N, C-alpha and C positions, 0 to 999 in steps of 0.2 A: 725430518730435519728443520725445514726453513721455518715451520710455524714455529717451532719450541725457540731456534733463535730470535726470530723476531719478539715472542715473548720476553724473552731476556734482555730484548735492547730497549722494553717500554720503559724503563727507569730515566732514560738519557734524559728527555726534556725537563722532569723533573728536577732531577738532579743539578742540572744546569743551573734552573732558577734558584735551587737553594744554594747553588755554591756562588750567585752572586749579590746575596741576601743573608745569607748565614753569618758573617762576618758583623754585621753591623746591627743596631737595634733600631735603626730607622727600616728596618726591612717592611717591603708593600705586602699587608697581606692579601692584596688583590694580585700580585705575582704568583703568589703561593697558588692562589685559588685557580689562576689559569693554567698555571704550570699541569696542575695537578687533574684540570677537568680535559686536559689534552691530553692525558695521559691514559685518563677513565677510557675517552670517547677511542683511542687506540685499541685500548682491551677489546671494548666494544667488537671492533671490528676483527678480532682475531677468533677464529673458528677452531679449536683445539678437539683434535678425534678423541672419541671414548675408548681407553684401551681395554682389551679383555678382560682385566684383572680388575674393573672398577666396575660399580653398581650404580648407575643414576638413579636417584629417588626424590619424590615430591612427597612436600607439606601442604595444607591449607592452612596459613596463619591468619586470622581474621578473611576481609576478601583476598589475601594473596598468595598465590602460588610459589611456594619457596622449593630451591633445590640443596640436595649435598648429594656427594658421591661416596662411596662407601667402600673398601676394600676389607674383606673378610681373609686370613691366611686360609689356607688348608686344614691347618693345623687345629684350628679353634671354631669350625665350621660345624654347628650340631650343638653350640654350649656355650653359654654364658662365657665372655672373657674379657680382659680391660681394655677399654677405648680410649683413645687420644683422637681428641678434636685438634687439627690443625686448621688455625686461621688464616688467612690472605690479608694483605695490608690493604690501605684505603683507596690504592688505585686498581686495584685489581677488581673482579665482578664474577668469576669463576673459581671454585676448588679446585678445579680442573689444573689451573696454572698452579698452585701450591703442589699439585701429583707431581707436574713435570718439572720443576726447578726443586724440589727436596729430596732428601735421603728415605721420607717418612714410610712408603709403600715396602723400600727395602729392610728396614729396619723392623717394622710389621713381620713381614714375611720370617727374618730370622728370629725374633723373640718370639712371637706368638702374640700380637696384641692386633685389636679393631683397629684401620685408622679411619678417621673421618674427615673430610675435605667440604666444608660448608661453601654455598656461595654468598656473599653479601649481594645488597643492592647501592651499590655505588659509595662501597666502603659500608663500615657498620656504624650502626647509630648508637653512640654512647651514652649520648643524653646532655651533654655540656659539651664547649671549648675545648681542643684539644691541641699538643705542640705546633700542628700546621693546618688550625683552622678547617679540619674537615666537617668539624660541624655545620660550615657555612652551606655546605652543598650536598653534604651527604642526605639520603634519603631518610624519610620520617618512619620509616620500619620498625615495626617492632621487633627488633633482634631477640631482647632477653626472650619473648614468648615463642621465636623460632626456635631457640636451643631447649627451651622447657621441651618443645613440641619432638624434637629428636632425643632428649633424655628419655623421655616417655615410650617413645615409639620403639627405642632401641631396645628397652628392658622387655619391651611388651613382646616384642618380637623373640627373644631367648638370644639376641645379640650381645648386648651389654651386661657385665658384672655390674651394679647398679653400687657396690661397693668401692670401683674401681673405674672410675669416669676422670679421665685426666682433661685439662684444657691448655693450649698453648697457642701464642700467636705473636707477629711481630708487628711491628712500626702500628698502625690504626688498630690492626688486631691483636697488637698485645694491649692496646687501651681497654678493649672489647674483653679481652681476658680478664684484666684486672675487674671489669664492671661485672661478669659473669661471679668471680668469686664473691663480690658485695652483694649479688642478689641470689645467688644459688650456693653458698660456701655450705650446706649441709647435703649437699650431692657429688660435691667436686671433690676428688681426694688428694688432687696433688695440681699446680699449675705451673707452667713454664712462660715467660715475658723476654721477648727478645725487643731490643731497639725501642724501647717504648718507656716513657716515664709518666708519672700519674697526672690528670690535670688538676691544676691548684682548686677547683671548683668540686672536686668529683667527694672528696671526705664530708664534705657538708648537703652533698646533694644525694650522692646513693646511697643504698638502704647499707646499713654497717651489718658487717658477716657476722652471719649466728653463731661462728664456730672458727678457731684459726685454721687454716688453710696451708700445707706444707707449698713452699714458693722458689724455683730459682729464676733470678732475674740478671739479664746481660745487657751490657751498656756500655758503647765506646766514647771516650772521651772526643773523638776526631769524626763524631758522626756530625755529617752535615745538616741534617734532616731535625733531629729531636737533639735539642741541645743539652750537651751535659751540664750545663752549669742553668739551664731553665729558661724558660722566657715567660712574656705576662701570662701566658694560658698554660703552661704547666711546671713543677715543680722541677727543683735541679735533680739530676741522679743521686746526690747522698741523702736528698729529703725524700725522694721515692722508697729509697732503701730502709731508713731508718720510719718513714710512717708503717710498712710493712712489719717491723719489727716491734714497732709499737703494739699494733694490731694482736700478732702471735705473741708478743709478752715473753719476747726474748731478752735470755742477759747480755750484760754489757761485752763478758768477755767475748771474742772470736775466735775460730782458727784459720789460719789462714795457708795458703799452699800455691804453688805455680804450676799449672798445668805443663807439659812438654813440650818444648818446642819444638814442634812440628818437620816447620819448615824455617829455616834461619833467615834465609834469604828474602821471607815477605814481609819482614818490618816490621812485624807483631807478635804480642805476646797477650799471653792470657793467666790473670793471677784472680784466685779465689779466695772467698771468706766466708765464715758458716755462722750464724749463732743459733743457738740452742733455746728452745722454749716451748709452749705449749704445742707450736708446730714450727720446725728449722725454717730459716731464711739464706739462702745461699745466693751470693753475688757473686758473677762473674766481669772482673772488668777485661775488657777488650782493647788493650794497650794497641792502637795503629788501626784498628778497624775503624771502618766507615758505619754505611747504614745498610742494612741488609741483614739477612740468613748467612752465618757462616755455615755453609752445608754443601757435600761434596758436588752437587749436581750444579749448584750455581756459586761459581769465582768471580764473576762479571763485576769491572770495578767500574757502572756506571754512577752508581750511586758512594762513591769511597772505595778504597783498598778492603780487602776480605782476607781475615785470617785462614790461613791454611790450619792450625793447628788441630779447630775442633770441629764436630757436627754439631750442632745445635740438636737436633730431631735424637743424636744419640747420647748426648750430655742428659737431656730431659728423661728419656726414657730409662739412663741410667738408676737417676735421681728416683724417680718414680716405683722403680723395680727393686729398690734397695732395700724396702721397709722405711722410705721417707724420713721420719727421725732416728733412726738406727745409720743411717748413711753415713759412712766416715768416708774422707779423702783418701 
């Protein structure tokens, strides 16, 4: 328990730095770099136990050994099943961290899908500068090659249904999710992105998606790290959603609804909007929510308030499993 509590506290140095800089356009990139490097160093020193319900696997990508953690529910063992990838953020270095703080393993057992927790090397190499300068100090790892190798391995081993591979991520992991959709649209059946806007240089430098991909995007106006109005490096929330609506050739009209206010005392609400097109885009406006995943295992406030109204893994899977373009609120 002490190890897990230490893990959940790792956000504090980074959040403190962002709190000092997020209100001013003159924020120093070096302050953000130093804070995230400190958080990465702390994460390196946290040794998490491998639980009995996860399997650690390794792959060689070029000259580098990469790892991921795999949970296969008993109900789907021995046959190809839907697979959801859960990407950690830029300050983490192990997929185990996502397992311990998220709902994914529990949801996978109940709903019957495989969950994969890949480990990045000092964050994910998205190939361009992002909202908080991860490109300045992330590895030069071939992360797109890593995901291709995982896709291929899980399909070859009879674990993954090749037509039902989903990718989700938050923060730097969310930006990597955008990158994977652009690179592997023909292999990804749906995507879920949390607290991550699109890097400004991405549309001009990343590959164009080969087909529209259904996507859920969750962003909060009071996020102290990924600023809703955008930065010199990243698009605003509105521009990010507009970009993916254009990619998916969505209609202008949308359907709006509010999710139930599960905890009226937490000061948050979740507002949803959906656009139909060649593939749907759903946007969750996390009113009052800061940075981080809204999910039952991680309600800490180190990176701002957390909504108690939803679990992101639950919402992503509801979208994926409901037939994507046929989903209705």
